N, C-alpha and C positions, 0 to 999 in steps of 0.2 A: 464687743459683741453689737453695742449699739448701732456702730458705724456697718457693722456687718447686715443690721438687722433693718438699716435704711436704704442699703444696698436692693436686698432681696425684695423690700416694697417695691423701690423704686421699678426694679425687672418687671414686678408683676404688674403695676399698672401700665407701663409700656407694652407689656406682651395684649393685658385687655383692651388697649385704645387697637393698637394694632389689630387685633379679631376683631373690633367693631366697625374698623375703618373696612375692611374685607365685606362685611356684611351690608356694605353702603356703596359699592360699584353700582356707578349711574348704568342706567339702562342702555345697552348701546344703540347706535343707530341700525334704521333696520328691524330689530325687535317686534314684536307683538306687546300690545300694551298688556301687561298683567293683571289679574285679578279682574276681567273685563264686566264678570256680576255681579260682584261685590257692592253691595248695597248699605249707601250712606247716609245717615237722616240730613237731609236741608232742613231750609229755614220754615217752611211752610210743614214741618215734621211728616216728611214723606220719605221713605227709601227709594234712594234711585243708585245706578250704577252706571258705568260708563258705557255702555252698550244700550242702557235707556238713551242715553244724551247723545250719541252717536249723529253728526251730519250725514248729509249727502254728500260733504266735500271732504268731511273728517273729524276730528277732536281736537282741543285744545285742552288742553289742563294744565294748571297752573297752581304750586303751592303756597300758600298765601297767610295773613293772619291781620288782627286790627291793630298789633303795636308795633313792626320792627319798622325804625325810621325809613330803610329802603322800599319797604311796601309803600310806606306813603310819601315820599320820594317820588314812586312811581305809580301812584293813585291815577293821577290825571290819564296818564299811560296806557294804564290798565282797561280803565272803561275805554277809551279810546282803542286799543286791539281787541277789546272784547265784541264791542261793534261793529269792528270791521272783519271778525270773523262770523258774527252774526248773518251780516250781509251777504258772506260770501259761504253759506250754507256749514258752516263749521260748528257744531256745538262746543258749550262752553262748560269746560267745569272748574269751580275754584275752590281747592281743599285747605281746609286748615288742620293741622296734624300734631299742633303744640299740644300735646296729650298733657304735657308737666304744667301747663298754666292754665288748664280746666275752672282752678278755681278763683281765677284772677280776671286779667286784660282779657283774655282767648277760651272765656268760656259760652257755653251755648248762648245765655242772653246778652255778653257781650258781641258776639258775631251779629245776633240780629240787630241790635243798634246800631252798629258800626255799617253792617249792610242797607239799614235803612236811610240812615246817615248820607253816604253815598249814593244812594237810586239804585243799588246793584239791581240788573234786570236779567239775571242768570243765575243757577242753582251756587251756593255756596254750600258747602256740606261740612261735617266732623267727622273727621276720619278717626274712629276711635283706635286708643293704642298704636296711632302711627301707622298703622297695618299697611296702606296704600303708599304711605309716603317708603318704609319699608323695601316693597317691591319694587320701587321706581329705583331707588338708590337716592331719593332725593334728601340734600342736605340743607337746601337755602330756602329762602324766602325775602324776595319773589324768585320760582325757578320754573322755568315755563318746558311743556313738552308737546310737542305739536304730532299727530297723527295722521296719518291719509283715511282714505275710505274702506281701506281693508284692515286698521289698526294697526300697521307699522308706523315706526318711528322714522318723522323725516325731519324734525329739528329738535335739539336740546340744547336749553342756557336763557339766556336773558331777553328783556324784552328789546333793547340797545344796545349802541356800546357803550353807551355813557351813565349808566343807573344813578349815579351821584348827583349829574348834574345835568338838567333836559336841556340846557341850554347849550352844549357841546356835543350834541349826537351827530355825529358823521355817517351811522348807517343804522337802519333801524331792520334790525335781526330778523325779528318774529314777523315784521308786516311782510319783508321781501318773502322770506317764507311761505307764508301765508299765499300771495300775490303767484307763486311760481307754484305751489303745488294747484293751487285752482287753474291755472293754466295747463297743467300737465307736463313743465318741464322741471328737468332734478334740479332741487334745493339744493343752491351753490354755495351758501355756509349751513352746515348742518348740526354745527356744535358753536356756542360760544361760553366766555364763563360769569357764571352767576354770581352775582355779587351781592349781599344781605347777611341776615340774622339767621343761624343755626336755627333748624328746626329742635324745639324743644321735646324733649323724646322723654319717658319716664326709665330711667334708669333700674336695668332687674338686677 
């Protein structure tokens, strides 16, 4: 009887996990940005949406946080790519969807302290209930989505091909995608694998 109970519980866990993955299918290349008018609180206590932040050439959305070791390893690269996007008339939105960690190091107050320490010069917002992350199918931090001026996704993935080691970068995926987008040429690499910590969602 105990063995049957264990098998049944394991089957239910597997089914639940599979269902959870299905709801997190990543946004496909060419898709329009979901929830473009969804307003999230930034560090200045203002509510901003992707439509508010869209630049003349497009928008860069990055799911990130304060705590993930991969975010920390990529921090200088994050600041550099945000500056590059800004210089090329691409809006920038950094999103913290770690809803299960709001009482600790990914609280709103911790976000403000972290952004001040890093010298953030762009919107860093709190994604309540991981609503935007769910709509995107985002699963990692850091994870990047680049949209053109029509709000169509042209690149999804990592900043470059060596998230764990900046000394071993062979290709700067996101910078190249931005340059190609700005020039009006097709983005040559549209997807890459995001490496990082899982987004901390509240389990229903």
